[in-house]
Backbone and ligand atoms as CSV (ligand in chain L), in Angstrom:
chain,resi,resn,atom,element,x,y,z
A,1,MET,N,N,125.878,85.408,69.734
A,1,MET,CA,C,125.541,86.753,70.450
A,1,MET,C,C,126.853,87.473,70.788
A,2,ARG,N,N,127.832,86.678,70.977
A,2,ARG,CA,C,129.032,87.363,71.591
A,2,ARG,C,C,129.491,88.307,70.658
A,3,LEU,N,N,129.536,88.074,69.272
A,3,LEU,CA,C,130.137,88.757,68.184
A,3,LEU,C,C,129.216,90.070,68.047
A,4,LYS,N,N,128.029,89.943,68.167
A,4,LYS,CA,C,127.266,91.071,68.022
A,4,LYS,C,C,127.305,92.165,69.218
A,5,SER,N,N,127.627,91.534,70.571
A,5,SER,CA,C,127.735,92.530,71.623
A,5,SER,C,C,129.133,93.335,71.436
A,6,THR,N,N,130.042,92.562,70.975
A,6,THR,CA,C,131.368,93.054,70.722
A,6,THR,C,C,131.348,94.346,69.686
A,7,ALA,N,N,130.477,94.127,68.704
A,7,ALA,CA,C,130.361,95.125,67.620
A,7,ALA,C,C,129.829,96.424,68.224
A,8,ILE,N,N,128.847,96.178,69.013
A,8,ILE,CA,C,128.161,97.412,69.734
A,8,ILE,C,C,129.224,98.068,70.627
A,9,ALA,N,N,129.938,97.204,71.351
A,9,ALA,CA,C,130.873,97.908,72.301
A,9,ALA,C,C,131.929,98.734,71.416
A,10,ALA,N,N,132.223,98.249,70.229
A,10,ALA,CA,C,133.221,98.944,69.423
A,10,ALA,C,C,132.557,100.165,68.936
A,11,LEU,N,N,131.280,100.099,68.573
A,11,LEU,CA,C,130.653,101.352,68.134
A,11,LEU,C,C,130.544,102.468,69.165
A,12,LEU,N,N,130.301,102.043,70.454
A,12,LEU,CA,C,130.188,103.023,71.443
A,12,LEU,C,C,131.677,103.632,71.789
A,13,LEU,N,N,132.683,103.002,71.390
A,13,LEU,CA,C,134.037,103.587,71.653
A,13,LEU,C,C,134.452,104.426,70.733
A,14,LEU,N,N,133.771,104.527,69.402
A,14,LEU,CA,C,133.996,105.481,68.436
A,14,LEU,C,C,134.082,106.899,68.767
A,15,PRO,N,N,134.784,107.773,68.379
A,15,PRO,CA,C,134.590,109.234,68.552
A,15,PRO,C,C,133.320,109.641,68.108
A,16,THR,N,N,132.718,110.759,68.893
A,16,THR,CA,C,131.405,111.338,68.557
A,16,THR,C,C,131.428,111.777,66.974
A,17,SER,N,N,132.551,112.241,66.509
A,17,SER,CA,C,132.466,113.031,65.157
A,17,SER,C,C,132.044,111.830,64.100
A,18,VAL,N,N,132.352,110.533,64.476
A,18,VAL,CA,C,132.046,109.649,63.459
A,18,VAL,C,C,130.484,109.574,63.071
A,19,PHE,N,N,129.695,109.796,64.053
A,19,PHE,CA,C,128.222,109.934,63.996
A,19,PHE,C,C,127.766,111.235,63.435
A,20,GLY,N,N,128.755,112.248,63.303
A,20,GLY,CA,C,128.395,113.448,62.584
A,20,GLY,C,C,127.752,114.543,63.360
A,21,HIS,N,N,127.313,114.375,64.466
A,21,HIS,CA,C,126.561,115.354,65.297
A,21,HIS,C,C,127.754,116.418,65.715
A,22,SER,N,N,127.610,117.648,65.460
A,22,SER,CA,C,128.383,118.611,66.055
A,22,SER,C,C,127.685,118.872,67.367
A,23,LYS,N,N,128.427,119.198,68.339
A,23,LYS,CA,C,127.781,119.734,69.556
A,23,LYS,C,C,128.579,120.866,70.331
A,24,ALA,N,N,127.800,121.583,71.088
A,24,ALA,CA,C,128.413,122.571,71.898
A,24,ALA,C,C,129.399,122.094,72.921
A,25,GLU,N,N,130.481,122.570,72.924
A,25,GLU,CA,C,131.362,122.052,73.988
A,25,GLU,C,C,131.611,122.996,75.159
A,26,GLN,N,N,131.545,124.230,74.787
A,26,GLN,CA,C,132.127,125.288,75.903
A,26,GLN,C,C,131.398,126.560,75.404
A,27,THR,N,N,131.068,127.327,76.367
A,27,THR,CA,C,130.389,128.549,76.065
A,27,THR,C,C,131.142,129.699,76.973
A,28,THR,N,N,131.049,130.916,76.451
A,28,THR,CA,C,131.403,132.151,77.239
A,28,THR,C,C,130.301,133.036,77.230
A,29,PRO,N,N,129.642,133.449,78.427
A,29,PRO,CA,C,130.078,133.019,79.717
A,29,PRO,C,C,129.692,131.577,79.857
A,30,GLY,N,N,130.451,130.852,80.702
A,30,GLY,CA,C,130.048,129.504,81.004
A,30,GLY,C,C,128.682,129.261,81.572
A,31,ASN,N,N,128.087,128.131,81.300
A,31,ASN,CA,C,126.869,127.708,81.794
A,31,ASN,C,C,126.907,127.769,83.326
A,32,ASN,N,N,125.940,128.372,83.851
A,32,ASN,CA,C,125.572,128.455,85.410
A,32,ASN,C,C,126.879,129.340,86.084
A,33,THR,N,N,127.333,130.271,85.447
A,33,THR,CA,C,128.442,130.999,86.096
A,33,THR,C,C,127.904,132.349,86.231
A,34,THR,N,N,128.706,133.111,87.221
A,34,THR,CA,C,128.472,134.569,87.388
A,34,THR,C,C,129.600,135.331,86.896
A,35,VAL,N,N,129.130,136.243,86.156
A,35,VAL,CA,C,130.327,137.236,85.578
A,35,VAL,C,C,129.981,138.720,85.999
A,36,GLU,N,N,130.910,139.612,85.902
A,36,GLU,CA,C,130.762,140.899,86.122
A,36,GLU,C,C,130.220,141.770,84.934
A,37,THR,N,N,130.933,141.387,83.832
A,37,THR,CA,C,130.417,142.154,82.485
A,37,THR,C,C,130.345,141.029,81.338
A,38,VAL,N,N,129.657,141.186,80.424
A,38,VAL,CA,C,129.654,140.382,79.124
A,38,VAL,C,C,129.930,141.181,77.838
A,39,GLU,N,N,131.290,140.882,77.476
A,39,GLU,CA,C,131.535,141.721,76.294
A,39,GLU,C,C,131.365,140.975,74.953
A,40,MET,N,N,131.338,139.621,75.003
A,40,MET,CA,C,131.317,138.711,73.904
A,40,MET,C,C,130.633,137.478,74.447
A,41,ILE,N,N,129.708,136.864,73.728
A,41,ILE,CA,C,129.119,135.640,73.798
A,41,ILE,C,C,129.651,134.669,72.835
A,42,GLU,N,N,130.327,133.623,73.324
A,42,GLU,CA,C,130.823,132.802,72.469
A,42,GLU,C,C,130.342,131.146,72.634
A,43,ILE,N,N,130.398,130.503,71.669
A,43,ILE,CA,C,130.007,129.055,71.752
A,43,ILE,C,C,130.997,128.312,70.798
A,44,ARG,N,N,131.685,127.320,71.479
A,44,ARG,CA,C,132.511,126.443,70.751
A,44,ARG,C,C,131.955,125.207,70.501
A,45,PHE,N,N,132.097,124.662,69.208
A,45,PHE,CA,C,131.566,123.394,68.753
A,45,PHE,C,C,132.598,122.470,68.410
A,46,ASP,N,N,132.394,121.138,68.671
A,46,ASP,CA,C,133.457,120.145,68.378
A,46,ASP,C,C,133.524,120.021,66.779
A,47,ASP,N,N,132.480,120.212,66.043
A,47,ASP,CA,C,132.549,120.259,64.656
A,47,ASP,C,C,131.869,121.466,64.205
A,48,PRO,N,N,132.080,121.791,62.875
A,48,PRO,CA,C,131.411,123.105,62.405
A,48,PRO,C,C,129.846,123.026,62.568
A,49,MET,N,N,129.309,124.162,63.075
A,49,MET,CA,C,127.970,124.247,63.235
A,49,MET,C,C,127.443,125.400,62.467
A,50,ARG,N,N,126.279,125.252,61.668
A,50,ARG,CA,C,125.858,126.388,61.227
A,50,ARG,C,C,124.674,126.892,61.991
A,51,VAL,N,N,124.958,128.063,62.835
A,51,VAL,CA,C,124.003,128.513,63.773
A,51,VAL,C,C,122.994,129.430,62.928
A,52,THR,N,N,121.776,129.060,63.085
A,52,THR,CA,C,120.712,129.659,62.368
A,52,THR,C,C,119.873,130.626,63.070
A,53,ALA,N,N,119.716,130.454,64.429
A,53,ALA,CA,C,118.983,131.332,65.284
A,53,ALA,C,C,119.424,131.426,66.680
A,54,ILE,N,N,119.531,132.732,67.122
A,54,ILE,CA,C,119.951,133.021,68.402
A,54,ILE,C,C,118.886,133.905,69.213
A,55,SER,N,N,118.827,133.660,70.515
A,55,SER,CA,C,118.123,134.741,71.206
A,55,SER,C,C,118.719,134.772,72.602
A,56,LEU,N,N,118.718,136.017,73.203
A,56,LEU,CA,C,119.108,136.141,74.524
A,56,LEU,C,C,118.112,136.883,75.470
A,57,LYS,N,N,117.687,136.094,76.422
A,57,LYS,CA,C,116.644,136.744,77.490
A,57,LYS,C,C,117.163,137.031,78.681
A,58,GLY,N,N,116.734,138.317,79.220
A,58,GLY,CA,C,117.368,138.616,80.557
A,58,GLY,C,C,116.213,139.136,81.401
A,59,PRO,N,N,116.605,139.854,82.437
A,59,PRO,CA,C,115.605,140.032,83.418
A,59,PRO,C,C,114.416,140.918,82.928
A,60,ASN,N,N,114.894,141.810,81.911
A,60,ASN,CA,C,113.844,142.580,81.308
A,60,ASN,C,C,113.367,142.214,79.966
A,61,GLY,N,N,113.602,141.080,79.706
A,61,GLY,CA,C,113.000,140.383,78.447
A,61,GLY,C,C,114.188,140.192,77.469
A,62,ASP,N,N,113.738,140.261,76.092
A,62,ASP,CA,C,114.809,140.012,75.156
A,62,ASP,C,C,115.833,141.046,75.152
A,63,VAL,N,N,117.078,140.648,74.854
A,63,VAL,CA,C,118.261,141.456,74.710
A,63,VAL,C,C,118.637,141.498,73.488
A,64,ALA,N,N,118.965,142.609,72.837
A,64,ALA,CA,C,119.520,142.760,71.404
A,64,ALA,C,C,120.867,142.315,71.317
A,65,ILE,N,N,121.082,141.387,70.389
A,65,ILE,CA,C,122.600,140.866,70.192
A,65,ILE,C,C,122.872,140.875,68.713
A,66,VAL,N,N,124.056,141.139,68.606
A,66,VAL,CA,C,124.657,141.295,67.037
A,66,VAL,C,C,125.480,140.054,66.982
A,67,ARG,N,N,125.270,139.473,65.780
A,67,ARG,CA,C,126.143,138.222,65.280
A,67,ARG,C,C,127.295,138.751,64.822
A,68,GLU,N,N,128.422,138.201,65.394
A,68,GLU,CA,C,129.779,138.457,64.708
A,68,GLU,C,C,130.083,137.568,63.682
A,69,THR,N,N,129.390,136.186,63.878
A,69,THR,CA,C,129.674,135.094,62.972
A,69,THR,C,C,128.556,135.182,62.010
A,70,GLY,N,N,128.888,134.898,60.688
A,70,GLY,CA,C,127.843,134.858,59.730
A,70,GLY,C,C,126.947,133.418,59.765
A,71,LEU,N,N,126.569,132.947,58.567
A,71,LEU,CA,C,125.785,131.745,58.408
A,71,LEU,C,C,126.594,130.480,57.899
A,72,ASP,N,N,127.917,130.821,57.874
A,72,ASP,CA,C,128.869,129.678,57.522
A,72,ASP,C,C,128.962,128.774,58.746
A,73,PRO,N,N,129.161,127.555,58.457
A,73,PRO,CA,C,129.490,126.618,59.668
A,73,PRO,C,C,130.699,126.956,60.238
A,74,VAL,N,N,130.647,127.031,61.567
A,74,VAL,CA,C,131.936,127.378,62.439
A,74,VAL,C,C,132.029,126.579,63.611
A,75,THR,N,N,133.357,126.471,64.018
A,75,THR,CA,C,133.599,125.838,65.361
A,75,THR,C,C,133.495,126.834,66.477
A,76,GLU,N,N,133.677,128.181,66.155
A,76,GLU,CA,C,133.629,129.181,67.366
A,76,GLU,C,C,132.580,130.282,66.747
A,77,PHE,N,N,131.462,130.221,67.421
A,77,PHE,CA,C,130.410,131.265,67.020
A,77,PHE,C,C,130.534,132.445,68.244
A,78,ARG,N,N,130.361,133.554,67.531
A,78,ARG,CA,C,130.411,134.820,68.434
A,78,ARG,C,C,129.311,135.750,68.237
A,79,ALA,N,N,128.819,136.339,69.388
A,79,ALA,CA,C,127.806,137.336,69.161
A,79,ALA,C,C,128.230,138.419,70.260
A,80,THR,N,N,127.817,139.672,70.136
A,80,THR,CA,C,127.941,140.827,71.209
A,80,THR,C,C,126.565,141.426,71.573
A,81,PRO,N,N,126.428,141.714,72.750
A,81,PRO,CA,C,125.262,142.589,73.168
A,81,PRO,C,C,125.339,143.785,72.670
A,82,GLU,N,N,124.100,144.401,72.501
A,82,GLU,CA,C,124.229,145.707,71.642
A,82,GLU,C,C,124.500,146.794,72.712
A,83,SER,N,N,123.995,146.516,73.833
A,83,SER,CA,C,124.413,147.478,74.924
A,83,SER,C,C,124.793,146.801,76.171
A,84,ALA,N,N,125.167,147.477,77.280
A,84,ALA,CA,C,125.677,146.843,78.451
A,84,ALA,C,C,124.576,146.190,79.006
A,85,MET,N,N,124.813,144.948,79.634
A,85,MET,CA,C,123.734,144.024,80.211
A,85,MET,C,C,123.731,144.351,81.687
A,86,GLY,N,N,122.672,144.771,82.130
A,86,GLY,CA,C,122.469,144.765,83.695
A,86,GLY,C,C,122.462,143.577,84.512
A,87,ALA,N,N,122.403,143.750,85.739
A,87,ALA,CA,C,122.527,142.663,86.717
A,87,ALA,C,C,121.217,141.777,86.536
A,88,GLY,N,N,121.452,140.469,86.601
A,88,GLY,CA,C,120.287,139.644,86.640
A,88,GLY,C,C,120.775,138.259,85.732
A,89,VAL,N,N,119.648,137.292,85.797
A,89,VAL,CA,C,119.990,136.048,85.100
A,89,VAL,C,C,119.622,136.071,83.569
A,90,TYR,N,N,120.447,135.526,82.688
A,90,TYR,CA,C,120.203,135.543,81.372
A,90,TYR,C,C,120.086,134.295,80.761
A,91,GLN,N,N,119.413,133.872,79.826
A,91,GLN,CA,C,119.558,132.729,79.001
A,91,GLN,C,C,119.713,132.886,77.538
A,92,PHE,N,N,120.706,132.149,77.064
A,92,PHE,CA,C,120.993,132.184,75.732
A,92,PHE,C,C,120.598,130.974,74.958
A,93,ASP,N,N,119.762,131.025,73.975
A,93,ASP,CA,C,119.305,129.866,73.157
A,93,ASP,C,C,119.841,129.911,71.724
A,94,TRP,N,N,120.180,128.730,71.162
A,94,TRP,CA,C,120.639,128.775,69.829
A,94,TRP,C,C,119.905,127.554,69.104
A,95,ARG,N,N,119.852,127.691,67.835
A,95,ARG,CA,C,119.535,126.417,66.986
A,95,ARG,C,C,120.537,126.507,65.825
A,96,GLY,N,N,120.726,125.233,65.355
A,96,GLY,CA,C,121.634,125.386,64.141
A,96,GLY,C,C,121.531,124.035,63.442
A,97,LEU,N,N,122.282,123.827,62.558
A,97,LEU,CA,C,122.499,122.638,61.733
A,97,LEU,C,C,123.892,122.039,61.961
A,98,ALA,N,N,123.843,120.836,62.460
A,98,ALA,CA,C,125.244,120.129,62.650
A,98,ALA,C,C,125.777,119.837,61.336
A,99,ALA,N,N,127.001,119.317,61.344
A,99,ALA,CA,C,127.887,119.176,60.170
A,99,ALA,C,C,127.056,118.008,59.418
A,100,ASP,N,N,126.383,117.072,60.067
A,100,ASP,CA,C,125.800,116.120,59.215
A,100,ASP,C,C,124.425,116.506,58.755
A,101,GLY,N,N,123.935,117.863,58.937
A,101,GLY,CA,C,122.799,118.288,58.623
A,101,GLY,C,C,121.593,118.103,59.514
A,102,HIS,N,N,121.874,117.521,60.782
A,102,HIS,CA,C,120.941,117.400,61.514
A,102,HIS,C,C,120.513,118.605,62.387
A,103,PRO,N,N,119.421,119.132,62.591
A,103,PRO,CA,C,119.013,120.181,63.405
A,103,PRO,C,C,119.403,119.961,65.002
A,104,MET,N,N,120.030,120.904,65.328
A,104,MET,CA,C,120.457,120.905,66.719
A,104,MET,C,C,120.048,122.241,67.576
A,105,GLN,N,N,119.827,122.091,68.854
A,105,GLN,CA,C,119.715,123.384,69.570
A,105,GLN,C,C,120.419,123.133,71.019
A,106,GLY,N,N,120.532,124.312,71.528
A,106,GLY,CA,C,121.140,124.208,73.020
A,106,GLY,C,C,120.785,125.612,73.595
A,107,SER,N,N,121.122,125.691,74.867
A,107,SER,CA,C,120.877,126.938,75.698
A,107,SER,C,C,121.935,126.871,76.801
A,108,PHE,N,N,122.181,128.046,77.330
A,108,PHE,CA,C,122.974,128.239,78.575
A,108,PHE,C,C,122.593,129.343,79.322
A,109,SER,N,N,122.781,129.399,80.435
A,109,SER,CA,C,122.334,130.617,81.265
A,109,SER,C,C,123.440,130.963,82.206
A,110,PHE,N,N,123.505,132.269,82.486
A,110,PHE,CA,C,124.606,132.835,83.369
A,110,PHE,C,C,123.932,134.098,84.111
A,111,THR,N,N,124.627,134.522,85.079
A,111,THR,CA,C,124.265,135.589,85.916
A,111,THR,C,C,125.312,136.778,85.691
A,112,VAL,N,N,124.667,137.901,85.510
A,112,VAL,CA,C,125.704,139.204,85.623
A,112,VAL,C,C,125.315,139.821,86.988
A,113,ALA,N,N,126.595,139.903,87.645
A,113,ALA,CA,C,126.560,140.313,89.266
A,113,ALA,C,C,126.038,141.635,89.153
A,114,GLU,N,N,125.620,142.185,90.432
A,114,GLU,CA,C,125.130,143.470,90.710
A,114,GLU,C,C,126.444,144.400,90.522
L,1,CU,CU,CU,123.514,114.017,63.541
């Protein structure tokens, strides 16, 4: 049994990319942050992600956003709001396909200050 547990420990030490899942590392605006304005929404992934669907909800419902990034797998996804975003709490949701083909999703939220 000693050998087996050593093998498992070695697996746990491997970098995440060995398992193929791309995941979101950082967003702009950052999760749970407060910002004055939003000019660009960005998500950084550790491995290329094909982002297939996005949505932004604000205090008045859905916010129109324009993708700057196409449907190719990217490590930096960008989208811009179609018009100025008023004060309030916003939530950005995305879905995509990781580099290994697994469906992934994530969300983050932020506040635009008065
Ligand atoms: Cu995966």
